[in-house]
C-alpha positions as CSV (number, residue, x, y, z in Angstrom):
1,X,98.3,25.9,158.6
2,X,100.9,25.7,155.4
3,X,100.6,27.3,151.8
4,X,97.7,27.0,149.8
5,X,97.6,26.0,146.4
6,X,95.6,27.1,143.9
7,X,92.8,24.8,141.9
8,X,91.4,25.2,138.8
9,X,87.7,24.8,139.7
10,X,86.9,26.1,143.2
11,X,84.1,23.7,144.4
12,X,80.7,25.6,145.8
13,X,79.6,24.5,149.0
14,X,76.8,22.4,149.6
15,X,75.9,23.6,153.2
16,X,76.1,27.5,152.3
17,X,75.8,28.4,156.0
18,X,78.3,25.8,157.9
19,X,80.0,28.0,160.7
20,X,83.6,27.5,160.6
21,X,86.4,28.4,163.1
22,X,89.8,28.5,161.9
23,X,92.9,27.9,163.8
24,X,96.0,29.1,162.6
25,X,98.9,31.1,164.3
26,X,100.0,32.6,160.9
27,X,97.9,35.3,160.3
28,X,98.3,35.8,156.3
29,X,97.5,31.8,156.2
30,X,94.7,32.2,158.0
31,X,93.4,35.4,155.9
32,X,93.7,33.3,152.7
33,X,91.6,30.2,154.3
34,X,89.0,32.9,155.3
35,X,89.0,34.3,151.9
36,X,88.5,30.9,150.2
37,X,86.0,29.4,152.5
38,X,83.7,32.6,152.4
39,X,84.1,32.8,148.6
40,X,82.6,28.8,148.7
41,X,79.6,30.0,150.9
42,X,81.0,28.9,154.1
43,X,80.7,31.3,157.1
44,X,83.9,31.9,159.0
45,X,82.8,32.6,162.5
46,X,86.2,33.6,163.9
47,X,89.8,32.9,163.8
48,X,91.9,31.3,166.6
49,X,95.6,32.2,166.8
50,X,96.9,29.6,169.5
51,X,95.3,26.8,170.6
52,X,93.8,28.0,173.9
53,X,92.2,30.6,172.1
54,X,90.7,27.9,169.8
55,X,89.0,26.1,172.5
56,X,87.9,29.3,174.3
57,X,86.1,30.9,170.6
58,X,84.7,27.1,170.2
59,X,82.7,27.5,173.5
60,X,82.1,31.1,172.8
61,X,81.0,30.9,168.8
62,X,79.4,27.3,168.8
63,X,81.0,26.5,165.3
64,X,79.8,23.6,163.1
65,X,83.6,22.7,162.0
66,X,87.0,23.5,163.0
67,X,89.6,23.7,160.6
68,X,92.9,23.7,162.7
69,X,96.9,23.7,162.6
70,X,98.6,21.0,164.4
71,X,101.5,23.0,165.3
72,X,100.2,25.9,167.4
73,X,101.3,28.0,170.3
74,X,100.8,27.7,174.1
75,X,98.2,24.3,173.4
76,X,98.8,21.9,170.2
77,X,95.9,21.1,167.6
78,X,95.9,17.4,169.3
79,X,95.2,18.9,172.6
80,X,92.6,21.4,171.8
81,X,91.2,18.8,169.7
82,X,90.9,16.8,173.1
83,X,89.4,19.6,175.2
84,X,86.8,20.8,172.5
85,X,85.2,17.1,172.3
86,X,85.9,16.3,176.1
87,X,82.3,17.3,177.4
88,X,80.3,14.5,177.8
89,X,76.8,14.4,176.1
90,X,77.7,17.4,173.6
91,X,77.5,16.7,170.0
92,X,81.4,15.7,168.4
93,X,82.7,19.8,166.6
94,X,83.9,17.9,163.2
95,X,87.7,18.9,163.1
96,X,90.0,19.0,160.3
97,X,93.5,18.8,161.0
98,X,96.1,20.3,159.1
99,X,99.3,18.9,159.0
100,X,102.9,18.7,157.5
101,X,103.6,15.4,155.8
102,X,106.5,14.5,158.6
103,X,103.4,14.5,160.8
104,X,100.9,12.3,159.5
105,X,101.5,9.9,162.2
106,X,100.0,12.3,164.6
107,X,96.5,12.0,163.0
108,X,96.7,8.3,165.1
109,X,96.8,9.9,168.0
110,X,94.1,12.0,166.9
111,X,91.2,9.5,167.3
112,X,88.4,9.6,169.7
113,X,88.7,13.4,169.8
114,X,86.2,15.0,167.0
115,X,88.7,14.7,164.4
116,X,87.5,13.7,161.2
117,X,89.8,14.4,158.7
118,X,93.3,15.7,158.0
119,X,95.1,17.6,155.1
120,X,98.8,17.6,154.2
121,X,100.5,20.6,153.5
122,X,100.3,22.8,151.2
123,X,96.4,22.6,151.0
124,X,95.0,21.9,147.4
125,X,91.9,24.4,147.4
126,X,90.2,21.5,145.3
127,X,90.6,19.4,148.3
128,X,89.7,21.7,151.0
129,X,86.0,22.0,150.4
130,X,85.4,17.9,150.0
131,X,87.2,17.4,153.1
132,X,85.0,19.5,155.0
133,X,81.8,18.6,153.7
134,X,83.2,14.8,154.2
135,X,84.0,15.4,157.8
136,X,80.5,17.4,158.3
137,X,78.7,14.2,156.9
138,X,80.3,11.8,159.1
139,X,79.8,14.3,162.2
140,X,76.2,14.5,161.3
141,X,76.0,10.2,161.4
142,X,78.0,10.1,164.7
143,X,75.8,12.5,166.5
144,X,72.8,10.9,165.2
145,X,73.8,7.3,166.3
146,X,74.9,8.7,169.6
147,X,71.5,10.2,170.3
148,X,69.6,6.8,169.3
149,X,72.0,5.1,172.0
150,X,71.3,8.3,174.5
151,X,67.4,7.5,173.8
152,X,67.6,3.7,174.2
153,X,70.0,4.4,177.3
154,X,67.2,6.8,178.8
155,X,64.4,4.3,178.0
156,X,66.4,1.2,179.9
157,X,66.8,3.1,182.9
158,X,63.1,4.2,182.8
159,X,62.0,0.9,182.9
160,X,64.2,-0.1,185.5
161,X,62.9,2.1,187.8
162,X,59.4,2.0,186.8
163,X,59.8,-1.8,187.8
164,X,61.5,-1.3,190.9
165,X,58.7,1.3,192.1
166,X,56.5,-1.2,191.1
167,X,58.0,-4.2,193.0
168,X,57.8,-1.9,196.3
169,X,54.1,-0.7,195.6
170,X,53.1,-4.3,194.9
171,X,55.1,-5.8,198.2
172,X,54.0,-2.6,200.5
173,X,50.3,-2.4,199.2
174,X,49.3,-6.1,198.6
175,X,48.3,-5.2,194.9
176,X,49.1,-6.7,191.8
177,X,51.4,-5.5,188.7
178,X,48.5,-3.8,186.7
179,X,47.0,-2.0,189.6
180,X,50.6,-1.1,191.0
181,X,50.6,0.5,187.3
182,X,47.9,2.0,187.3
183,X,48.2,3.7,190.5
184,X,51.4,5.1,189.5
185,X,49.9,6.5,186.2
186,X,47.2,7.8,187.5
187,X,49.7,9.8,190.5
188,X,52.0,10.8,187.8
189,X,49.1,12.5,185.6
190,X,47.7,14.3,188.9
191,X,51.4,15.8,190.1
192,X,52.0,16.1,186.1
193,X,55.4,14.5,186.1
194,X,56.9,11.6,184.2
195,X,56.4,8.3,185.2
196,X,60.2,8.0,185.8
197,X,60.4,11.0,188.0
198,X,57.6,9.2,189.8
199,X,59.4,6.1,190.1
200,X,62.3,7.7,191.3
201,X,60.5,9.6,194.2
202,X,58.7,6.3,195.3
203,X,62.4,4.5,195.4
204,X,64.1,7.4,197.3
205,X,61.1,7.3,200.1
206,X,61.2,3.5,200.6
207,X,65.1,3.9,200.8
208,X,64.6,6.6,203.7
209,X,62.2,4.5,205.2
210,X,63.9,1.7,205.2
């Protein structure tokens, strides 16, 4: 990650149990970052010395944050970030990249890969903790919004299934919409399943019979 410049007043982390994975191929630099982060109250759960190991240790250790050098053996930080945050439905793991000044253009390529911040070498201690806290705050907001969108999508899907299942019952049993809905609610309670699952079963049965 490069040289770490000393700061006059080392900040104290407001999230003392934030679990951080370090990804840095220079062991002395990684040790320096570990010491600084732990003294700031963070929990450094592990160190990866190449990009492949960063991906593997993320799956193994489930960190809340990753501090990662762009230039690493086997797999660079950009590709590692892409793989780490490529699983659909999982929460974004915020990643802070450490770059050389000449590599700043690479940050543009990092968008959409969970990279929520970057630090330019040499890293100043007084910039480190604020960058981590900012990235964590942004990640929490993104994950919360994605959760809302996911819930809305599920609700919309459920409504579509219910409407289709009701239509099938209304047509084949010659009943009105209200009676079809009551019938489905009663059957769902009897089977102890969600209405959405019952609706899906009705639609599947109708498809087979058709």
